[in-house]
N, C-alpha and C positions, 0 to 999 in steps of 0.2 A: 622238496632241496634237495633230498635224499638218493636221485638220480642225477645230481652232478657230482660224482665223486671225484673226478679228476678235473673240476673247477680251480683255477690259479686266482682268481682275480675277481671282486663281488662288489662292484659299487651300488649304492642304491641310495646315495645321499640326496638331500632335498625334494623329496618326493611323499613328501605329506604322510608317511607311514604312520600306524600307528597300531595298537595293542603289543605282545611281548615278541622278543627273539624267539626264535623255534629252537625246541630241544635237538630237532634234526639237523643241526646247524654242524654234529660233532660228525654225520657223514662226510663230510668234506674235507676228506682227510689231506688233498694235497692243495689246499687253499694258503696261498702265501698274503693276498691282501685283503682287506675285509675292510671297506666304508659305509659304515650306516647314520651316516652323520648329517643333523639338520633333518630329525623327522620329529613325530611324535610319539616315540616309541617307550613304553612303559615296562614295570615290574625288575626284575633282576637279570641281572647276565647270568643265562643258563650254566650249568654245568657242562654242558656238551663242548663249550666254545674252549674249554682246555683240554679237550680232544683232538685240535685243531693245531697238532704239531708243528706244523710245516708254517706257522704264521710268521712272517716278519714285518708287516703294518697293521695294526687294528686302531680304527679310528671309528668312537661313539659319539662322540661330540655332540652338546647341542640336543639330545632329547629328556626324557623323564625319566631315567631309569635311577632304580632306589635300591635299598639294600645294599648287604655285601658281597663283595669278589669271590667268585668259586673258590672253595679252597684249593689250594696247591696250584693255582692262580697261575704265580710267578714260575714256580718251577719248572710247570708244565711247557711255557712258553718260552722255553732257554733261548731262542732262534730270535725272538722279537727285537725289533731295534726300534722303531716305531709306536707309541700308543697315546692316544688322545683322549680322553673320558671325560674332558672340561663341558660344563653345563648340565650337570646332571645332578642329582641324591644321592648318589653314592654314600656309603659309610665305611669306613675304613682306616688303617693307619700307614705308616710310611712302611714298616717290615712289609708289607702285601706285595713288594717291588724289589726288595733286597737277591729276590732269589735271580733276576732277570737278569744275568751276565754279559747279554749285549744291545742290553738297551740306549742308545744314544739321544732320544728324542721320549722325553716326558709329562706330558701338559694333562695334571688332574684338579683343575683352577675350578672354581664355582660348584664344588661340592658338600663332602660333610666329613673329610676326614680329619683324625683327629692324632694326640700322642704327640711324642717327640718327632721333631723333623730331623734331627739331626742323622736316623738311619737310612735316607733317603741318598745322603752323600757316598756311594758304593760305584763300583764299574767305571765306565767308559764316557759315561753319561756329558753331550754338547749342549741340550737345552733340558732345562728344569721352568714349569712352573706348576709351584704350588699355592698360587696366589686364591685371596676366597672360600679358605677352610678353616679350622679351628685347630689347624697345629699349635705346640706348646714350646719349651724348652727354651734352652739360650743355645742362639746359633757361634757364640764364641767357644762350646764347648766342641764343636766340629774338629777331627783331628786331623790335620793337613798332612799328617806324614802316615796317613791310610795310605788304603789301596785305589782310592777316588782320583781319578787323574784328573786336576786341577787344571790342567794346561791343555787338556780339550775343552774345557768349559766356555763356550761364547754367549750364553742366556741364562739368567737365573732373577726367577720372580718371585718372592717369597712376602707378597704384599697381602694386607688385607687379613692378618691369621691372629694369634693371638700371642707371638713369639715376645719374650722378656730378656732382663738381663740388657749383656752391651753387644754391637756388631761381631762381625769376625776381627779377631786380633791379626790377622796378616791375611792377604788378598795378593802377597805376589807371586805366589807359586801359580795365579791366575791371568797370566798376559794375555790370552788371546779374549778376554772377560769384554763384549760389544752392548749388553745388557743388564743393569741390576738396577732392580726393585723391591724396597723394602718397606714400601711405607706402609702407614696403617698401622702400626702393633704396637706391644707395650712394651717397648725398649726403655731402660732406666734412662736420666740425662744423662748426657755425655759428649764429650766433643767431637769433632769432627775428625773421623779415621785417617790413614792414609791413604789416599787413592791415585795421588798422579802416578805412582807407578802401572795404575792399568790404562795406559797408552792407547789402546786400542777401543776402548770404552766411547759408545755414541749415546748411549742413555743410561742416564741417573736420575733415580727417584728417591729422595730419602723425604718426602713431603709426610709430616703426621710422625716421628719418630724418635722427640726428645733430644731433639740436638739443642746445644749450647755452645755459648764461645763465637767467636768470629770467622765469619766465610774464609777459609786458606786461599791464599793468593795461588797456591801451586796449581791450584784449579787450570789454571792457563796451561799448564802442560799436558791437559787432557785437549791434544789439536782436535780429534775425530769427532769430540764431543756434541753432538746435537739438538740433544735433550736434557735441560738442567732442571728439576723442579725440587726446592728446597723448601718449599710454602709449610704453613701451620707447624712451627718452630718456634723455638723462644734464639733464636741468631741475635745476635747484637752488635754494635757495634759499627762502625763504616763496611759498605760496600765496597773490594778490592777492585781497582782496576782490571777487572778479568777481561782476558784477550777472547772475544767470542765471535771469531769470523765465521767459523762455522755452526753457530748458534741456529736454532730454527726454534726453537720453544725455551722459554725460560720465565720461572715465577717461584718469585721470594716474598711472593702474599703472606698477611698475617705473620710476621715475625716483629722483633723491638730493634728494627734498622735503624741507626740515625745518619745524619749527614747529609751531605750532597750524593744522589747517583754519577758518578764518573762520567766525564765529560767522552770518554772512549768508549763506554757504555752506551749510555744514549747515541752517539755515533752508528752505533750498529743496529739498534733495534729496529730501523726500515727495512733492514734485509731478513728480517724473523717473522715467523710464521704467528705467534702471541707471546705476547710477555704481560707480566704483572707483578708490579710493586706496590700492591694496595695493600691498606691496613697495617703501615709502619710508621714511623716517624721522620720519612725523608724528605728532603727535599730536589728539587730539580728545574732546568730550565729547559724545557722542549717545548719550546712555541710553535715547531713545523709538524704538530701533532693536533688532529682534528679534536674538536670537542669532543666528539663520542669516545675516542681515543681515552684519552683523558680523564674521563669521566670512568672509563671502564679498567685500565689500568693502572692508574697512578690514584686511585681511594685512601684520602686521608692522606696522601701529602700535599707539600708545601709548593707552590710555583713559585721561585725565586727570580724569575726574568724578568729583568729591565724595563722599561715602560717603553722603551725603542727597539724592542728584542724582535726579530724576524729571522730566518731562517737563514741568511748570509751571516749573522751576528759576530760568529764565532770564524769566519774566513781573514784569513792577513789581507792587509790592504798595501797596495803599492803606496813608498813613502810620498808621492806626490800626491796623495789625497788626503796626507794627513792631518792639511789647512783645514782644508774641508770640513773632517770629521768634529775640530776643535769647534768652527764657525757652527758647525748643525747644534751640535751639545749647546753652545752656549743661547743659540735660539730656542732651544727646547727648555733650557733653564729661567729665560726669561720670561717664556711663555707660563711657566708653573709659579711663578715668582708672582705674576700679574693674577694668576688665573685664584689664587693664595690668596692676596688682599683684598681679591673682590669679596671672596665667602667670609673673610674677617667681617668686611663692613657690612655685611648681609646681615651676619651673625648681631652683630651690637643692635644693628636697626629691630632685629627682629624679637632679641632680650625685653626692647622697650615695650612689646605689644605682649609677653608672656602673659601678664595679668587678665588680659580678654578672654582668653581658656582656661585656666586654670578652675575656673568653677566646673567648666564641661570635662576638663580631666579628670576631676574628684568625685565627678558621676559617673564618668567609665571606668572608673576604679573599682567603684560600690561593686558592677556589676559581675565582675571577675572574680567574686570572693564567693565562696562557697559554703556547704555542700551542692552539688549540682542533681539536679533530677530531670530524668528524661523518657519519653514515652511514645512509643510507636505502637501500631495496631494491635502487636503479639506481645508485647514484652515494655517492664519496667526497667530503667538501670538507673545506678546511680554512682557517680564518682565525689567520692568521698573527700574531700579536700580543701583548704582552708582558704588559700590565694591559687588561684588557677595561673598568676604570673610566675609562682614558686616552683611550679610542676614542670621538670625539663621535657621537652621531646628529641629523641635521636634521630636524627636524619644522615643514614651511614656514608652515602656520597659526599656532604656538605656539612661536614664536621664543625666548622668556625661557623653555623648559622646558630644563632642562642635560639632557636625556635622551642614555645612552651606552651600548655594546654591552653592557655589565653589564645594562641595564634591559632588551637584547633576551633576552638568556640567560635569563634571570628571567620574561619576560614566555610565552617557549615552553616551559620547563622545560628550557633548555640543548640546545633544536633538536630536543627526543624526540620519537620518532616516531608518540607518540600525539597530539603536536599537527599534524602531518602534513596538508596539506590536499588537496594534491594532489603532480605529480612532472609539470612540463611538459618541453618542448625546452628551456627557460631554465635550468630549474634545480627544486628543488622549494620547495613555499609551503607557510608554516607559519602556523597561525593563534596569536593572541597576544593578552592585553591589559597595555596599558601602563600605568605610575602615571598617576590621574585616569583609570581609567575610560576609555582610548581604544582602541574594540578596532581591531586592524589586520591586515594579511594581510601576511607578509611573505616575500618570495620572494629567494631566494638564487641570484645569474646564476654558478653554477658554472663556467662555463667560461671564467673570467677574461675578460680586453678587454685591446685592444691599447692602449686610453688610458691616459694618464697617470690620474694622481690628479686634478689641476686639471681635465682635458679630461673626465673623468666627473661629477665634480663640476656644471660647468657644463652638461651636457648635461642631468644630472636635475634641475637645478633651474629650466632650460627645459621639460622635460616636466611638472614642478608646476604650472606655471604656464597650463597647456594644461587648461582647464575648458568641459566640455562635459554639461547634461544626460544623456546617452547615455554617456559613456565612465568608466572607473572613474578617481579621481583620485589620482593618485601625492600621497602623504600629507608620505613623507620621504625619508629613504637614510642607508647608511650605509656608511662604506669601511672595511671593517675587513682588513687587510692587502691580499692583490691581490684579495679578495672585494669586489664592487660588490652591495649587499644594498637592495632596494628596498623600501617600505612602504608599503602600499596602504590604503584604505578596506574595512573588510571586509564582502562583500556576504554576508549571513549567509543568502541563499534560495539559495546554491551557482551553481554553471554554467546551461546552455541541454544540456548534454551531458546530465548526470546526470537532468534533469527530462526528458528525453526517453525516455531509456532505461532508469532505475535506478530511477525513480520513479513513480508514477501517471500521469503525463503521459505518452502516447502508447504506453504499454507494450499489448503486445498481447496481451489478458488477455478473459476471460468474464465477470469480477468486475465487481460496480457501486459505480463511485466515486464516482457522483453526491453523494451525501449527505455522503464523508467530509470529513475535512481531514487532512492531515501536518503535523506539528512534529517539527524537527531537534534535537539535542540543547543547540541554542544558543537555542532559543524561538525560531526562524522561524519563521513559520506560512504556510502556502501553501493559500487558498484554492482546493477544488477541486469546489465546490459549482458549484449550476445558474447562479448570475449571477456575472461575471466569473471562471468556472472559466479552469481552466488546461487544461483539455480544450474548450474552444471557439475555433472558427476567430476569433472577435474577440482572443483573448487571444493566438493566434497572430500573427496581421497585425501587431497592436502590438508584440510580439517583432520581426519582419521590418522595419515601420518606426523602429523605434528604432535597431535596429543600422545601417541604410540611413543614416540622418541620421549617427552619429556617422562613418561613413566617409567620406560627403558631407563632413562638415567636417575631418578629416584631409587628406581630396584638394583642397576646394578653401576649406577658412576660413583654412587655417594658411598660414606661407609660411618656408621653403619648405616645399611639399607632405609629408606626412608618409604615407608608405607602409607598412603595417601589416605586410605582407609573410609572414603567418600566421594566418590568418581560417579561423576554423573553428568550431563549437557549443560545444567546453570555452572559449574567448574570451571569450564571451558570458556575465557576470552578471544575476543577479537583485538588486535592492537592496531593503531592507524594503518596498518600496510596490510590491514586481514590476517595476517600471520595467528593461526589457532596458540594460545596460551592457556596454561593450565594453571588454578589459583588454588588456595589454602592449604597447599602441600605443609606437612609437620607441625601444623596448627594445634592439631588433635592430643597432641602428645605435651602443650602446654597446660592441659586442665589435670593433667597427670591423670587419676584414678575416678576424676569428679563427673566423668561423662563417658566412663566406658562404656555400661551401659545402653544409652541412648546412642551411641556411635555405632556399635554393633548392632543395632535393629535396623540400621542403614535406611535411606529413602527408600519410599515406595518403586517398585519397578526393577530399581539394583541391587536390590539385595540377593546377594549368592544363596541355592538351594541350602548348605551345610547352617547357613545362620537363622533357616525359618525352625527354630524349634519350640518346643510345648512354653507356656508362660511356667515360669519357677525356676526353669533350666537354667545353669550358671551361662552367660554369652561365650561364644567361640572367640578366640584372637583373630583380628583380620590377620593375613597374610598378604605375600603379592599375589598370590593364585585368585584373591577373592578382588582385587584391583583389576586384574584380569579380565573379573567377569563385568565388571562395572565400564570397562572400556568395551567390549562384546556389544551392552546394551547401547553404548553412545553408536557403536559402527553399523547396527540394525537399523538405529534413527537417522543416521543418517544417507543410508540406501533408501528405508521405506516412509520418511519423511512423516512417519507417526510417533505417537507418546507412549512409553514404555508401560502405561498403564492409562485408565480411562480412555480410550479409542474402543471406536466401532471393530470389533472382530465376529467375522461369520460364524465360529464355533463358539460355544459356549464354554468347550473344554477347553479353546485355545483364549484365555480372555484377556491374556498379558502381549506383550509384544515379542518376548522372547517365547514364548510356547507355541505364537503362533506363525512367526519366523521358521524354529528349527521343524516344525511342522510340514510346514511347504518344502523345505529342503528335503527331508526323510522322502517326501512322496515326490521330488523333482519334477516342483511347483514353484519351484524358486520365482520365477520370472514374473509371477505375479506379484510380488511381495515390493519387484521395485518402484519407487516413489513416479509417477508419470512424468511429474515436471523433470526429471533426469535423464526420461530415456528419450533417444536421440543425440544425447549429446556428449556420449563415449559409446566403447565398445561394451554391449550386454555382456559379454565375456569376463571382462575387470568385474561387472557389479557382480554376477553370480559367484565369481571367485571371492570376490570379499563379502560375501552372504557367507560363504564356506567357513572364511576367516573367522568372523561374527561366531557361527557355530560350533567351531571347537576352543573360543574364550570361555562361551557359555555352557560349557559341560560342564552334568551334577555335579563327578567328580572333582575335587580339584587337582589332582594330580595330573587328569586328562588334559588339562587345560593349557594351553603353550605360554612360554616365560614371555615379557615384553620386547625382549630383543630377538623372540623369535618371530613377535607376532609384524616388527617392523622390516623385518627380512622379506616376510611375506607380501605385504603392501606396499614394499618396494616393488618386489618381484610381478607385480601386476602391471606396472609401467611397459613390461616386454609384450602383454598380450595385446594384439591389435585385431585378433580377429571378433 
């Protein structure tokens, strides 16, 4: 690098580079543009970079850089206009950047910066992204009469920090602002601040900011607004008639809103990319939406549509059809009256026969009195309740259904072993069918919990709000005595472990499965034919990418981030469309400290090296990097078709899947690791590159492993390899 003293631009982004940035970079005295983003670079930013005083643009984002910025970093790079350090582990303070008098773009999101955020507001900045750090302080203390040029500010993201106090007292100076995100901080409870003067605003996210009061109607003045997220606050009263012609994303979920959703707003929803009114006390009439949309976006709301509602219900009719309308209404009314009379006649007749079934009903009632004791091959658990009918079951998307523990008993045949689907670290899982045809998987957390009932309910309801296409959704829960019971959507196609080792996918056999299909007893059909097959690289890549997206969402899309703690093949399920879905996220927290030691020990074959400590030593706390390791093992399983342990490996020194594959990769013999079942179903170059991704994920040193966001990008890039 020292031989390029006249070099002005250096772009090595997206190259899987590892190691540290060389100190010799100091010799690039003419360098103006430096881009080393999206690699695996680690260690600290070298002092030598401060010698490159001609730098105008620096992008070191999405690496594993750590430590502090070099002394005098800001003062030395006085000409710098663009700086991105996003997605690293750098430690510092806002004052590190105050000496940069020319800076217009500053992105340090996803690091470990601390201290007061107020000091950032200096100079000609146009873009400020300080999200996902540990900044503190009151942004209300920002001095609007300072040297900071508010009129230049276009983009401001302070989300996912530890800011407190109140919002900005006055943003009237920021007339050019287009993007404002203050979500998930620790602000005090406060009413909506004046945003109507920000007429150029396109994105506004105030979710999780302790807002109270009513949504202001003057939001309609923000005619350029495309995204509005006010979720997870304490907003109350009615939704005002917001003009939403340009809105593409609207989220008002998890508030205390009441009344009808305005028809004006309902009419604009079809033009939006996404919207969510769930977990409020709203009523609406939106019969034109699909059942799936109603279940996803209106959870907990009451459908107030009349019986005859249809998409044209609110359209104005011509006067000449008024007589036809009246006749139609009278006809429907007469039919309803006739049905009602027939029902009453049937009811009276039925009551005369009630004595016949009274004795049977009494016997049935006796069977739902507790306490209840159940046994599996590996554990015994007790639900210490007196009456099963007195213990409620909460179903999030169907809050009006009055299910009880008695319904769970009936659905699972009193938790009979015949309904047992699996036994995992947290407890047994049963399959069942609740009234109304709701097919569920019932997971009993048999180890108990250090949480109170109220704490456990709050945590389970929080997990129930976490939605992603690649996560198994938590449908509901039941607190039966000291037992915490989690209820999930039923995944009819089983888990990845069974598919890889018990069923045709990945089984080492000479039989030809190419034209067969497998159907389980629950009518879950899995195609193993030539197109969309379970024995193709394309399908296994799809499973890997979906699982990676689920983990990336938990690590980077949730606040606080959720660490899975037990990533393994049996935690990855396939739904009815054969889409991968990760289960058991967040469950470890329900146990509090009651299961920490066992969780830290991990599952055989998936345990990161840093957890393999001598007995008696205190276990290390799981981190996102330990989840990355578990994912790397799953990726190896998908490519090789082999188990993490207990499989036959040629070398005794390489007795696990990880050590065997890593050894082959180091010796440039990785082709030997590919499962014969998928050879020829896709480019070998893609599979070899995927093995290298698994190699990065299973690095012995946690800091050398990529983030799950990086893994998603690497797996997506495989699709471009055609040789």
